[in-house]
Structures are given as C-alpha cells and as structure tokens.
C-alpha positions in Angstrom: 0.0 0.0 0.0 2.9 2.4 0.7 4.0 2.2 -2.9 0.5 3.0 -4.2 0.2 6.0 -1.9 3.6 7.4 -2.9 2.6 7.0 -6.5 -0.7 8.8 -6.0 1.0 11.6 -4.1 3.4 12.1 -7.0 0.5 12.3 -9.4 -1.4 14.9 -7.4 0.9 17.6 -8.9 -0.8 17.1 -12.2 -4.3 16.6 -10.9 -5.1 18.7 -7.8 -7.5 16.2 -6.4 -6.3 13.0 -8.1 -9.8 11.7 -8.4 -10.3 8.4 -10.2 -13.2 6.3 -11.4 -13.0 2.9 -9.9 -16.5 1.6 -10.8 -17.7 3.4 -13.9 -21.3 3.2 -15.0 -23.2 5.0 -17.8 -22.7 8.7 -17.2 -26.1 9.9 -18.4 -28.7 10.6 -15.8 -32.5 10.5 -15.9 -34.1 13.6 -14.5 -37.4 11.9 -13.8 -37.7 9.3 -11.1 -40.7 7.7 -9.3 -39.8 9.2 -5.9 -37.8 12.0 -4.4 -35.4 11.4 -1.4 -36.1 13.8 1.4 -33.7 12.7 4.2 -31.2 10.1 5.3 -31.1 9.0 8.9 -28.0 6.7 9.4 -27.4 4.6 12.5 -24.2 2.5 12.3 -21.9 0.4 14.5 -18.2 0.3 13.5 -16.0 -2.2 15.4 -12.9 -0.5 13.9 -11.1 -3.9 13.8 -12.0 -4.7 10.2 -14.1 -3.4 7.3 -17.2 -4.8 8.9 -20.1 -2.4 9.6 -23.7 -2.9 10.5 -26.7 -0.7 11.1 -29.7 0.8 9.5 -30.7 3.7 7.3 -34.1 5.3 7.3 -34.8 7.1 4.0 -37.6 9.6 4.0 -39.1 9.9 0.5 -42.0 11.4 -1.4 -43.8 9.8 -4.4 -43.5 11.6 -7.7 -46.3 9.6 -9.3 -49.7 8.0 -8.6 -50.0 4.3 -8.0 -46.4 3.8 -6.8 -46.0 0.2 -5.7 -42.3 -0.5 -6.2 -39.2 1.5 -5.9 -35.5 1.1 -6.4 -32.5 1.7 -4.2 -28.8 1.0 -4.6 -26.7 -1.3 -2.4 -23.6 -3.1 -3.6 -21.5 -5.7 -1.7 -23.5 -5.6 1.6 -26.4 -7.7 2.9 -30.0 -6.6 3.7 -31.0 -7.8 7.2 -34.4 -6.2 7.4 -36.6 -3.8 5.5 -39.7 -1.9 6.5 -41.8 0.8 5.0 -43.6 3.1 7.4 -43.0 0.4 10.1 -44.5 -2.4 8.0 -42.2 -5.3 6.9 -41.8 -5.2 3.1 -40.6 -7.8 0.6 -37.7 -7.0 -1.7 -35.3 -8.4 -4.3 -31.6 -7.6 -4.3 -30.1 -7.8 -7.8 -26.4 -7.1 -7.6 -26.4 -3.4 -6.9 -30.2 -2.6 -7.1 -32.6 -3.2 -4.3 -36.2 -3.4 -5.5 -38.7 -2.7 -2.7 -42.3 -3.9 -2.9 -44.3 -1.3 -1.1 -46.9 -2.7 1.4 -49.4 -0.1 0.2 -50.0 2.2 -2.8 -48.6 5.7 -2.7 -49.8 8.5 -4.9 -48.1 11.7 -6.0 -47.1 13.8 -3.0 -47.4 11.0 -0.5 -44.5 10.7 1.9 -43.1 7.5 3.5 -40.1 6.1 5.3 -38.0 3.1 4.2 -35.9 1.5 6.9 -33.1 -0.8 5.6 -31.1 -2.8 8.2 -27.8 -4.0 6.6 -24.4 -5.3 7.4 -21.3 -6.8 5.9 -17.6 -6.4 5.1 -17.0 -3.6 2.6 -14.8 -4.1 -0.4 -12.0 -2.0 1.0 -11.3 -0.2 -2.3 -14.2 2.3 -2.4 -17.3 2.9 -0.4 -16.2 2.2 3.2 -12.4 1.9 3.7 -10.4 0.9 6.7 -6.6 0.9 7.2 -4.2 0.2 10.0 -1.7 3.0 9.4 -0.1 5.2 12.1 -3.5 4.6 13.8 -6.5 2.6 12.6 -8.6 4.8 10.4 -11.8 4.2 8.5 -13.8 6.6 6.2 -16.3 6.7 3.4 -15.5 7.6 -0.2 -18.4 7.5 -2.6 -17.4 9.7 -5.5 -18.4 9.2 -8.2 -20.4 5.9 -8.1 -19.8 4.2 -4.7 -21.9 5.6 -1.9 -24.0 2.4 -2.6 -21.0 0.4 -1.3 -21.5 1.6 2.2 -25.1 3.0 2.3 -28.5 1.9 0.9 -29.5 5.0 -1.0 -30.7 6.3 -4.3 -27.2 6.8 -5.6 -27.7 9.5 -8.2 -26.1 12.9 -7.6 -29.1 14.8 -9.0 -31.5 13.4 -6.3 -30.4 15.4 -3.3 -31.9 14.6 0.1 -33.9 17.8 0.5 -33.6 18.0 4.3 -30.1 16.6 4.7 -28.7 13.8 6.7 -28.2 12.8 10.3 -25.8 10.2 11.7 -25.6 8.2 14.9 -22.3 6.3 14.6 -21.0 4.1 17.4 -17.3 3.2 17.8 -15.0 2.1 20.7 -14.7 5.1 22.9 -11.0 5.6 22.1 -12.1 6.7 18.6 -13.5 10.0 17.3 -16.0 10.2 14.5 -16.4 13.3 12.3 -19.1 13.6 9.6 -21.1 15.9 7.4 -22.8 18.7 9.3 -22.4 19.7 13.0 -21.6 17.6 16.0 -24.7 17.6 18.1 -23.8 15.2 20.9 -21.4 12.4 22.0 -22.9 9.7 24.3 -20.3 7.5 26.0 -21.5 4.2 27.6 -19.8 1.0 28.5 -16.6 1.5 26.5 -18.4 2.8 23.4 -19.1 6.3 22.1 -22.0 7.3 19.8 -21.4 10.5 17.8 -24.5 12.3 16.6 -23.8 14.6 13.6 -26.6 16.5 11.7 -26.8 18.4 8.5 -30.0 20.2 7.5 -29.1 21.2 3.9 -29.9 19.4 0.6 -27.1 16.9 -0.2 -26.2 14.5 -3.0 -25.3 11.0 -1.9 -21.7 11.1 -3.1 -21.1 14.1 -0.7 -22.3 12.3 2.4 -19.2 11.4 4.5 -17.9 10.2 7.8 -14.4 9.3 9.1 -13.2 7.6 12.3 -9.8 7.4 13.9 -7.8 8.7 16.9 -8.6 12.3 15.9 -7.9 15.5 17.6 -9.3 18.9 16.5 -8.2 22.4 15.6 -10.7 25.2 15.0 -10.7 28.6 13.5 -13.7 30.9 13.2 -14.7 33.1 10.3 -16.8 36.2 11.2 -18.8 37.2 8.2 -20.6 40.0 10.2 -20.7 41.4 13.7 -22.2 38.7 16.0 -22.0 36.0 13.3 -19.4 33.2 13.2 -18.8 30.0 11.2 -16.6 27.4 12.8 -13.9 25.8 10.6 -13.2 22.5 12.6 -10.4 20.3 11.3 -9.6 16.7 12.3 -6.2 15.0 12.3 -4.0 12.7 14.3 -2.7 14.2 17.6 1.0 13.9 16.7 0.3 16.1 13.7 -0.8 19.1 15.9 2.6 20.7 15.2 1.6 21.2 11.6 -1.9 22.5 12.1 -1.3 26.3 12.8 0.7 26.6 9.5 -1.3 24.2 7.4 -4.6 25.9 8.3 -3.5 29.5 8.6 -5.2 30.7 5.5 -8.6 28.9 5.7 -10.4 31.9 7.2 -8.9 34.1 4.5 -10.0 31.6 1.8 -13.6 31.7 3.2 -13.6 35.5 3.3 -12.3 35.7 -0.3 -14.8 33.3 -1.7 -17.5 35.0 0.3 -16.6 38.2 -1.5 -16.8 36.6 -4.9 -19.6 34.0 -4.6 -21.8 35.2 -1.7 -22.2 33.9 1.9 -20.8 30.5 2.8 -23.7 28.2 2.1 -23.7 25.8 5.1 -23.7 25.8 8.9 -20.0 25.1 9.3 -16.9 23.9 7.5 -13.9 21.7 8.2 -11.4 19.3 6.9 -10.4 15.8 7.9 -6.8 14.6 7.2 -6.7 11.0 5.8 -3.9 8.5 5.3 -3.9 6.4 3.2 -6.2 8.2 0.8 -6.9 7.4 -2.9 -7.5 11.1 -3.7 -5.5 14.2 -2.8 -8.8 15.9 -1.9 -12.5 15.4 -1.9 -15.2 18.0 -1.3 -17.5 16.1 1.1 -20.1 18.6 2.1 -19.0 20.7 5.0 -16.1 18.2 5.6 -13.4 18.2 2.9 -11.1 15.2 3.0 -7.4 16.1 2.5 -4.5 13.6 2.1 -2.0 13.9 4.9 0.9 14.7 2.5 -0.9 17.8 1.4 -1.6 18.7 5.1 2.0 18.2 6.2 3.3 20.0 3.0 1.0 23.0 3.4 -0.8 22.5 0.1 -2.9 25.7 0.6 -4.2 25.7 -3.0 -5.6 22.1 -2.7 -7.4 23.3 0.4 -8.6 26.4 -1.5 -9.9 24.2 -4.3 -11.8 21.9 -1.9 -13.3 24.9 0.0 -14.6 26.5 -3.2 -16.4 23.3 -4.0 -18.8 24.1 -1.2 -20.3 26.7 -3.5 -19.6 25.0 -6.8 -20.2 21.3 -6.6 -21.9 21.0 -3.2 -24.4 23.9 -3.1 -24.8 24.0 -6.9 -24.1 20.4 -8.1 -23.6 19.4 -11.7 -26.6 17.6 -13.1 -25.1 14.2 -13.9 -21.5 13.5 -14.5 -21.8 14.6 -18.1 -21.7 18.1 -16.7 -18.7 17.4 -14.4 -16.8 20.4 -15.7 -19.3 22.7 -13.8 -18.0 21.2 -10.6 -14.3 20.8 -11.4 -13.8 23.7 -13.7 -15.3 26.2 -11.3 -13.2 24.9 -8.4 -10.0 24.8 -10.5 -10.6 28.4 -11.5 -11.3 29.3 -7.9 -8.0 27.9 -6.7 -6.2 29.9 -9.4 -8.1 33.0 -8.3 -7.0 32.4 -4.8 -3.4 32.2 -5.9 -3.9 35.7 -7.4 -5.4 36.9 -4.2 -2.8 35.3 -2.0 0.3 36.1 -4.1 -0.1 38.2 -7.2 -1.6 38.4 -10.7 1.4 36.9 -12.4 1.1 33.7 -10.4 -2.6 33.5 -11.6 -1.5 34.0 -15.2 1.3 31.4 -14.9 -1.2 28.9 -13.4 -3.7 29.5 -16.2 -1.0 29.1 -18.9 0.2 25.9 -17.3 -3.3 24.5 -17.2 -4.0 25.5 -20.7 -0.9 23.5 -21.7 -2.2 20.6 -19.7 -5.4 20.8 -21.7 -3.5 20.9 -25.0 -1.6 17.8 -24.0 -4.8 16.0 -23.0 -6.5 16.9 -26.2 -3.6 15.7 -28.2 -3.6 12.3 -26.5 -7.4 11.7 -26.4 -9.5 14.5 -28.0 -13.1 14.7 -26.8 -15.6 17.3 -25.8 -15.6 18.5 -22.2 -19.3 17.6 -22.0 -20.3 14.0 -21.4 -16.8 12.5 -21.2 -16.3 8.8 -21.3 -16.8 7.2 -17.9 -13.1 6.6 -17.3 -12.3 10.3 -18.2 -14.8 12.0 -15.9 -12.0 13.3 -13.8 -9.5 13.9 -16.6 -7.2 16.6 -15.4 -6.6 18.3 -18.8 -10.3 18.4 -19.8 -12.7 18.4 -16.8 -10.4 20.5 -14.6 -8.1 22.6 -16.8 -10.3 23.2 -19.8 -13.2 23.6 -17.4 -11.4 26.4 -15.6 -10.6 28.1 -18.8 -14.2 28.1 -19.9 -14.9 29.9 -16.6 -12.1 32.3 -17.5 -13.5 32.9 -21.0 -17.0 33.4 -19.6 -15.6 36.1 -17.4 -13.9 37.7 -20.5 -17.2 37.6 -22.4 -18.9 39.5 -19.5 -16.7 42.5 -20.3 -16.1 43.6 -16.7 -16.0 42.0 -13.3 -19.1 43.5 -11.9 -21.1 41.8 -14.7 -19.2 38.6 -14.2 -20.0 38.6 -10.4 -23.6 39.4 -11.2 -23.7 36.4 -13.6 -22.2 34.1 -10.9 -24.7 35.4 -8.4 -27.6 34.8 -10.7 -26.4 31.3 -11.5 -25.9 30.6 -7.8 -29.3 31.9 -6.7 -31.1 30.1 -9.6 -29.7 26.7 -8.6 -28.8 27.0 -5.0 -29.0 23.6 -3.2 -30.1 22.1 -6.6 -28.4 20.7 -9.7 -27.4 22.6 -12.8 -26.5 21.6 -16.3 -24.4 23.2 -19.1 -27.7 24.2 -20.7 -28.7 25.9 -17.5 -25.5 28.0 -17.4 -26.1 28.8 -21.1 -29.6 30.2 -20.2 -28.2 32.3 -17.3 -25.6 33.8 -19.7 -28.3 34.7 -22.2 -30.3 36.3 -19.4 -27.6 38.3 -17.7 -25.6 39.3 -20.8 -28.6 39.9 -23.0 -27.6 37.8 -26.0 -27.5 34.3 -27.4 -24.5 32.3 -26.3 -25.4 29.0 -27.8 -22.4 29.5 -30.1 -20.1 29.4 -27.1 -21.5 26.2 -25.6 -21.8 24.5 -29.0 -18.2 25.2 -29.8 -16.4 25.0 -26.4 -18.6 22.6 -24.4 -20.3 20.2 -26.8 -17.6 20.1 -29.4 -13.9 19.4 -29.0 -10.5 21.1 -29.7 -9.6 24.8 -29.8 -8.8 27.5 -32.4 -5.4 27.6 -34.1 -4.9 31.0 -35.7 -2.7 31.7 -38.7 -2.3 35.5 -38.7 -0.6 37.7 -41.3 -0.4 41.4 -40.6 0.7 44.4 -42.7 1.3 48.0 -41.8 1.0 50.8 -44.4 1.8 54.5 -43.9 -1.0 56.8 -45.1 0.1 60.2 -44.0 -0.5 61.2 -41.2 -2.0 57.8 -40.1 -1.1 54.1 -40.4 -3.3 51.3 -41.7 -3.1 47.9 -39.9 -4.3 45.0 -42.0 -4.9 41.6 -40.4 -5.8 38.4 -42.3 -6.8 35.5 -39.9 -7.3 31.9 -40.9 -8.3 29.1 -38.5 -6.4 25.9 -39.1 -7.4 23.5 -36.3 -7.6 19.9 -37.6 -10.8 19.0 -35.8 -13.7 20.5 -33.9 -15.6 23.6 -35.3 -14.2 25.1 -38.5 -14.8 28.5 -36.9 -14.5 29.3 -33.3 -16.4 32.6 -32.9 -14.6 33.7 -29.7 -13.8 37.4 -29.9 -10.1 37.6 -30.2 -8.0 40.3 -28.5 -5.0 41.6 -30.5 -2.4 43.7 -28.7 -0.8 46.4 -30.9 2.6 47.8 -29.8 3.7 51.3 -30.6 7.0 53.0 -29.9 5.2 54.7 -27.0 2.4 52.6 -25.4 0.1 50.0 -26.8 -3.6 49.2 -27.3 -5.8 46.2 -27.6 -8.2 45.6 -30.6 -11.0 43.0 -30.2 -11.7 41.1 -33.4 -15.2 39.9 -34.0 -14.5 36.5 -35.4 -17.3 35.0 -37.5 -15.6 33.3 -40.5 -12.4 31.8 -41.7 -10.5 33.3 -43.4 -11.3 36.8 -42.2 -9.9 40.2 -43.1 -9.6 43.2 -40.8 -8.3 46.8 -41.3 -7.8 49.5 -38.8 -6.6 53.1 -39.1 -4.2 54.0 -36.3 -2.6 57.3 -35.2 0.8 55.7 -34.6 3.0 53.2 -36.4 2.3 49.7 -35.2 5.6 48.1 -34.3 4.4 44.6 -33.5 1.2 42.6 -32.6 0.6 40.1 -29.8 -2.3 37.7 -29.9 -4.3 37.6 -26.6 -1.8 39.8 -24.6 -3.8 39.5 -21.4 -4.3 35.7 -21.6 -8.1 35.3 -22.0 -8.6 32.7 -24.7 -7.7 29.0 -25.2 -5.8 29.2 -28.6 -2.5 28.6 -30.4 -1.3 30.9 -33.2 1.4 31.7 -35.7 2.0 35.4 -36.6 3.7 36.6 -39.8 4.4 40.2 -40.8 3.6 40.5 -44.5 4.7 43.0 -47.1 2.5 45.9 -48.1 0.9 45.4 -51.5 0.5 49.1 -52.2 1.9 52.5 -51.2 0.0 55.5 -50.2 -0.5 58.0 -53.0 2.2 60.6 -53.5 5.2 58.5 -52.3 7.8 57.7 -54.9 11.4 56.8 -55.1 13.1 60.1 -56.0 16.5 58.6 -56.5 18.3 55.3 -55.6 21.8 53.8 -56.3 21.3 50.4 -57.9 24.9 49.3 -57.3 27.4 50.4 -54.6 28.9 49.6 -51.2 25.6 50.7 -49.4 22.0 51.0 -50.2 21.1 54.7 -50.6 17.7 56.1 -51.6 15.4 59.1 -51.1 11.6 59.2 -51.3 9.4 62.1 -52.3 8.1 62.1 -48.7 8.5 59.8 -45.6 7.3 56.3 -46.1 7.7 52.7 -45.1 11.0 51.2 -46.4 11.8 47.5 -46.2 15.0 45.8 -47.4 15.1 42.0 -48.0 18.1 39.8 -48.9 18.2 37.4 -51.8 16.6 34.6 -49.6 13.6 36.8 -48.9 14.7 37.5 -45.3 13.9 41.0 -44.1 17.2 42.7 -43.0 16.0 46.3 -42.4 12.9 48.3 -42.0 12.3 51.9 -41.2 9.9 54.8 -41.8 11.8 57.6 -43.3 12.4 59.8 -46.3 16.1 59.0 -46.8 18.1 55.9 -46.1 21.7 54.9 -46.2 21.9 51.3 -45.1 25.1 49.2 -45.0 24.4 45.4 -45.2 26.7 43.1 -43.4 27.6 41.2 -46.6 27.7 41.8 -50.3 24.9 40.5 -52.6 21.6 41.2 -54.2 19.0 43.0 -52.2 15.4 44.1 -52.8 14.1 47.4 -51.6 10.3 47.5 -51.3 8.3 50.7 -51.0 4.6 49.7 -50.8 4.0 47.6 -54.0 7.2 49.0 -55.7 10.3 46.8 -55.7 13.8 47.8 -56.7 16.8 45.5 -57.1 20.1 46.7 -55.6 23.6 45.1 -55.8 25.9 45.7 -52.9 29.6 45.2 -53.5 32.6 45.2 -51.2 
C-alpha cells in the first residue's frame, strides 16, 4: 500500500484532487424518477477492527407519481438484514447493486413515506467504506463518483439530493472519534463505546455524504462574516500532527472571506477538513467536511485546500446535473483555486497557473481528443479536460462578461437560480443569455459540446497613409478537428514605440480580413496579450501590396557599397536579402543602409520593388 500511496501523491501535482473512477457506470442521468429522497437517517456500528459495519438507514421519501407500488434503491456488496416501509415489513429483491422494494401499500403523487433498511457486511476496501491500519487505525467513506452504494443503501444519483439533509448516529469504541457531514450535536459514551450524533440540514447529493473515524484531535478557527455572526472551521487529524496545524490551516479563514466576497455567503452551517492517510485522492469536497490527504496537510498545500473549499459553492451547493456536466464542478473549483493564488500572491502567479493549465489541456486533447461535455466514464476526472479546460471556460465566460461587476452578477444569478439544486451546461447557457442579453449558444456549442480549440494563422501588414497608419490583419483558423470556426472574440495587442492598445476582433468566419486606421506606427502585434482565450497561433508580418498616393522613389543607387535612396516624402521602407529575409525596416524619407555582406537585395516601398547590388 505504501508504494501505491507514494505513486498517487506524486500524481497529485498534475491533478489537484487525483480523483479516479473505480467503478464506472453510464454517465447519463435521468431527471425523472418515481420518488424523491427527502432525508437520510444513518445509524451505524463500527467495530474499527475490520471493514465490517452494521446498522440501519431510514430514507424519508415522497412519491413523484400516482400508484407507486415498487421503488429502487442501490446497495452493492453488503447484505440486507431487514426492510420496513412506514414500520411495516416489506418484501424486496436484491439484484447485484439494485434493491427493489415492494411497497406494502400504494402511494400517490405527493405522499411521503419512510423506508428503513437494516444492513451489514464487510466492505470491499477499495471504495465505499475503507479501513486501514496506518499510524492509527482509520476508516472513512469515499463514494465519489459511483460508490456511496458500497456503504449505504441509497438512491445513488447525484441529481437526487436529500432535500432536508442527513443525520448520523455512529457508534465506535470510545478511544475513537467520528467526524461527519454537518455539525456535531452530541457524544454519548456508555460501557466503552461512544456514539457520535452529527446532523446536516441542507440538501445533499449521496456522493457528498461522509464520515471518518480514527484517533482524531481537532483544531478550530472561526470566520466572522458579520458582527455577532461566526462560522466554525473545525479540522480533524492525528494528535501527533498538531505541530503542523497552525501553519497548514493559517489561510482557511482568508479563503472563506475571499470566496464569500466573490460568490456570496458560505452556504452551510460550518466547515472543516479531515486529514486522511492512506487516501486514494488528494482531496474530496465532502459537504462541510473536505477530505485532504496527509501529504498535502504536512506539506502545506494551501491551494488544494482552497480548491476543496470553493467546491462548497460549486459542486456542493450547486451540483452538476449528472457526471456529463462534471466540468461545472471541477472547472469552477479549479478556476477558484487559481483566483486564490492571485489573491494570496499576485496576478502573475494567476496567469502562470492558467497558462500551465492551458498547456495541460493541450496535452490531454492531443492524447485523447473529446468534448468536455459527457466525457467517457473513465475520463470523468481527466485533469486536462474536466479541470483545466473547465477552468478556462470559466475564465473565458468572465472575459465575455466585459467587466468583473457583470461577471460577479452572472455568478450570483447562476448561484441563486440553482442554490441547493443541480445545474447543467444548458442551465448555465440560459443564465448567460439572461444576464448578458444575447444568445451564447455558439459558445456552448463550440467549447462545451464540441472538441478542440482554435489555431490561428495571422498575417499582418502596416501601411503608412500620412498622417496615419493602416493595420491589415488576415486570420485563418487551421485547427484539424472541432468547429471550422470558433467565434470567440479575439483580443490583439498592438505595440507602438510609445504605449500599446488592444483591438478586439469579432471572429465570424475563416479566413477573415480586418483593417484599422491608427494614429501611430504599429511596431508589432501580440495575440491575446492578457491571456483570456484558449488558442494557439502563428504570426507573420507581411509585405504591403501598395503604397499611399504621392510617395515615390526620387533617386536610388542600384549598385554600390551601401543602399542609398530618397523618397518624395516619408514612407515605409523595407529591405530584403536574396533569400527573402527582411534585414532592415524603417519609416523615413532618406536611407543609407550598409548590409553586413555583399549580394543582391530588394528594396520595397509599398508595391514597388527595386533590385540593388551591394559590392565590397
């Protein structure tokens, strides 16, 4: 196991969470279901000597249809010991991972009922309920993305949130401590055992329900969003690691304050982290209780912690509707941890992070090109696509907003529209249309539902037209797959001898021609100088095909030791060697230029070309 953990720790550099898909299933979700889960009440006994667990869950539910007589739950690898509906014993069949319950009476739309499932067994040990004997015995749950059913009878679909949350009563030997989703309500110690009661009153998807048990101690900070208001941030780890806690957790209140300023008030009753070792992932955004691998804790991986905290808004409060929309979870959180780098250090670190992640996406697209939407099951948590491209889509949406006030308004509208619910890519599309007042189907069609990215071939020419300059741009998109035209507005930086400016090109075809009249001579152009767009490019400076009226060569020596010429008025003068390489350029009326070697040269003034021989 040590070798596996070391390997995974090494991989976390490339994937901030190192999430994997151990038990894939079809990614597509059905939005209609015969009933709606309202609440999970979980009562468990954990001996902490093996992966064995036993207990019962009571699922409160409401019928979504008339004449409901049978319903389905998920349970994999554990045994059903008893089953009752509203206190009446019910028959059932258990087919691999699906538990079909025959209801003892008919329920109609809107009717509520309770299903109690008693269950027990030894968990698989790879996902679901895990237990290790490490520095201390430790056990915990890990259900993302498909494995809550491996420790809990439930309806294991992330889009069916338990509307009124979850409550735990977990009993362990009294030398252990249990942390879980929500707030600790009570600890009852009797005859060598301790029962921990944790409660969470907010809607929650099954994969975000979590508990962990070990020889934990705690370390708390408090965030004060307003006078007289506080949120506890309670962290759990092994006692001997207390030495690391003040440094490792020193920025968590700052993170919460920063995300509060961007995304609105923290959405739950409290927050915390539990430090796990061994741990398959580097981090996991269990609701109110993020799981962090011990290596990241000891190594002060602040940005992993920032990533997981941001998930409380994007992933937990607003959850992607089906794993086909996973980029909404991971892209938003990956962008958030990049934003925190900017807040914590500086803008250049943010830009460097975004460029690094853009390159990771390029590499991922080169090895296995696919749309970010509805990824293959074993690519749900692909670092280059779901995380890095996802974060770049968030960045480009911010760019399309035009200013940060509009961007924050868009985020607030998206949050408020889907708070404690699930959202899809189409939902975000509709919010953009609403807030920005346009039709952004093109953005989602090209960047979300299709693959690849634009590759621009840009040729630019500058022409002096006294007293102004004309800048000519010809842009062709050459990407080998994906849309033939990406319509993303393209920023072009224009450098002058004093200062610069940015032109925004409205891209709607390929090839495409642009002309601008400028007050100064453009010395160079830079594609996307502020780093807003996923793109690659090649830039070539072309030769002007014509000259402004009234500029002529008054005299020129066609053979000599230097190239000497005079124009009728100042103009753009270019000199090329016999290979076509430009060796000299200036804007002047007279020139005396001494090449480094003899040979044949071409002097070009607009569309006029003069051959000159230089001798030694």
